[in-house]
ROLONU-959035 format. One line per 8 residues: number of its first residue (from 1); their letters; for each residue x, y, z of C-alpha. Coordinates in steps of 0.05 Angstrom, whole numbers, plus 5000, padded with zeros to 4 digits. Layout:
<rs>
NUM = A = X Y Z | ...;
</rs>
This chain:
<rs>
1 = XXXXXXXX = 7329 2857 4254 | 7277 2801 4256 | 7235 2841 4306 | 7233 2901 4259 | 7211 2857 4201 | 7155 2824 4241 | 7084 2844 4228 | 7046 2885 4281;
9 = XXXXXXXX = 7003 2824 4296 | 7064 2782 4308 | 7097 2836 4351 | 7036 2855 4392 | 7001 2788 4398 | 7047 2731 4376 | 7108 2747 4418 | 7070 2762 4483;
17 = XXXXXXXX = 7028 2698 4475 | 7090 2657 4463 | 7123 2688 4524 | 7062 2674 4567 | 7060 2602 4542 | 7133 2592 4560 | 7122 2623 4628 | 7061 2579 4640;
25 = XXXXXXXX = 7098 2515 4619 | 7157 2533 4663 | 7112 2549 4722 | 7072 2484 4713 | 7136 2442 4710 | 7163 2476 4773 | 7096 2463 4809 | 7096 2390 4789;
33 = XXXXXXXX = 7168 2382 4813 | 7150 2416 4879 | 7091 2368 4888 | 7138 2311 4872 | 7186 2336 4927 | 7128 2335 4976 | 7110 2264 4953 | 7182 2243 4963;
41 = XXXXXXXX = 7181 2269 5034 | 7115 2235 5051 | 7114 2170 5012 | 7169 2122 4990 | 7126 2100 4930 | 7142 2167 4896 | 7213 2145 4882 | 7225 2136 4807;
49 = XXXXXXXX = 7238 2062 4808 | 7216 2015 4753 | 7144 1996 4746 | 7124 1926 4767 | 7072 1894 4722 | 7040 1958 4698 | 6979 1944 4658 | 6984 1991 4599;
57 = XXXXXXXX = 6917 2020 4579 | 6882 1996 4642 | 6912 2045 4691 | 6921 2120 4679 | 6991 2146 4690 | 6962 2214 4710 | 6917 2235 4767 | 6878 2280 4719;
65 = XXXXXXXX = 6864 2226 4667 | 6869 2245 4594 | 6881 2319 4608 | 6939 2301 4654 | 6969 2253 4604 | 6965 2307 4549 | 6997 2357 4598 | 7053 2307 4611;
73 = XXXXXXXX = 7066 2299 4537 | 7068 2375 4527 | 7115 2384 4587 | 7162 2329 4563 | 7164 2361 4494 | 7177 2429 4527 | 7233 2400 4569 | 7263 2368 4507;
81 = XXXXXXXX = 7262 2433 4467 | 7288 2474 4526 | 7345 2426 4539 | 7366 2428 4466 | 7362 2505 4465 | 7400 2508 4531 | 7453 2460 4506 | 7466 2499 4442;
89 = XXXXXXXX = 7466 2566 4478 | 7518 2545 4530 | 7586 2578 4516 | 7620 2510 4511 | 7576 2484 4454 | 7559 2545 4412 | 7614 2526 4364 | 7577 2460 4351;
97 = XXXXXXXX = 7517 2496 4319 | 7508 2475 4247 | 7517 2528 4194 | 7474 2530 4132 | 7509 2495 4073 | 7576 2499 4108 | 7576 2446 4163 | 7634 2397 4163;
105 = XXXXXXXX = 7621 2323 4174 | 7655 2323 4242 | 7607 2377 4266 | 7547 2338 4239 | 7571 2275 4276 | 7581 2317 4339 | 7510 2343 4333 | 7482 2273 4323;
113 = XXXXXXXX = 7519 2247 4384 | 7496 2307 4426 | 7423 2299 4405 | 7427 2224 4418 | 7454 2235 4488 | 7401 2288 4503 | 7344 2245 4477 | 7369 2184 4516;
121 = XXXXXXXX = 7372 2225 4580 | 7301 2253 4572 | 7262 2193 4599 | 7306 2189 4661 | 7302 2264 4669 | 7226 2266 4666 | 7219 2205 4712 | 7267 2233 4764;
129 = XXXXXXXX = 7230 2300 4765 | 7164 2265 4774 | 7134 2293 4710 | 7114 2224 4687 | 7112 2155 4718 | 7111 2120 4651 | 7172 2075 4640 | 7176 2089 4565;
137 = XXXXXXXX = 7189 2014 4554 | 7263 2026 4564 | 7270 1999 4634 | 7301 2065 4656 | 7274 2057 4727 | 7323 2002 4744 | 7383 2048 4753 | 7410 2038 4824;
145 = XXXXXXXX = 7417 2113 4838 | 7342 2123 4824 | 7329 2087 4889 | 7373 2135 4929 | 7327 2185 4964 | 7380 2238 4973 | 7402 2240 4901 | 7331 2243 4874;
153 = XXXXXXXX = 7311 2295 4927 | 7370 2340 4913 | 7360 2333 4838 | 7288 2355 4845 | 7305 2412 4892 | 7361 2435 4847 | 7315 2435 4786 | 7260 2473 4822;
161 = XXXXXXXX = 7308 2523 4854 | 7350 2538 4792 | 7290 2541 4746 | 7254 2589 4793 | 7317 2631 4800 | 7326 2635 4724 | 7252 2652 4714 | 7252 2707 4767;
169 = XXXXXXXX = 7318 2735 4741 | 7294 2735 4668 | 7225 2765 4683 | 7250 2816 4734 | 7305 2841 4687 | 7255 2849 4631 | 7206 2886 4676 | 7262 2930 4703;
177 = XXXXXXXX = 7285 2947 4633 | 7215 2965 4612 | 7203 3008 4674 | 7269 3044 4663 | 7251 3056 4590 | 7180 3078 4607 | 7202 3129 4658 | 7257 3156 4612;
185 = XXX = 7313 3139 4660 | 7354 3107 4605 | 7378 3173 4577;
</rs>
């Protein structure tokens, strides 16, 4: 119903640009994680341990300088939004979605707790994936398991593999549906 009410500009330009942006952000995050996996295999310094005496403002946390730092911020925001969307679209937590002017207090508290847990896990998530090396002043790099190569390696491989699988599945199904519709095989 929302698609039918959308203006032609929104349907023909807005939705495709938003889809391309999401595909680009997902692809960039997978590429960064793949490079981080290579770094893990070649150098022990790539492990997401805590920073020792990092001089804030004197050393860039990105190879690409200001552009890389801005890209890291955009990717972390994208991961935050996608994790919240993924959380609320999972079958177990769809009942937790707030309803307009009809949300009980227990559901509000459940949403607050869920968002607090997701936001607390985001710094560790982005450090473990190698998206940023910044410690976020929370000393998250001192967890013992972040020094275990196998856990960090498997976490990165799992993220890259599952994200690529979901991306290929989603894009290929959409392309297949459009091809079937274009050739009239849906009748």
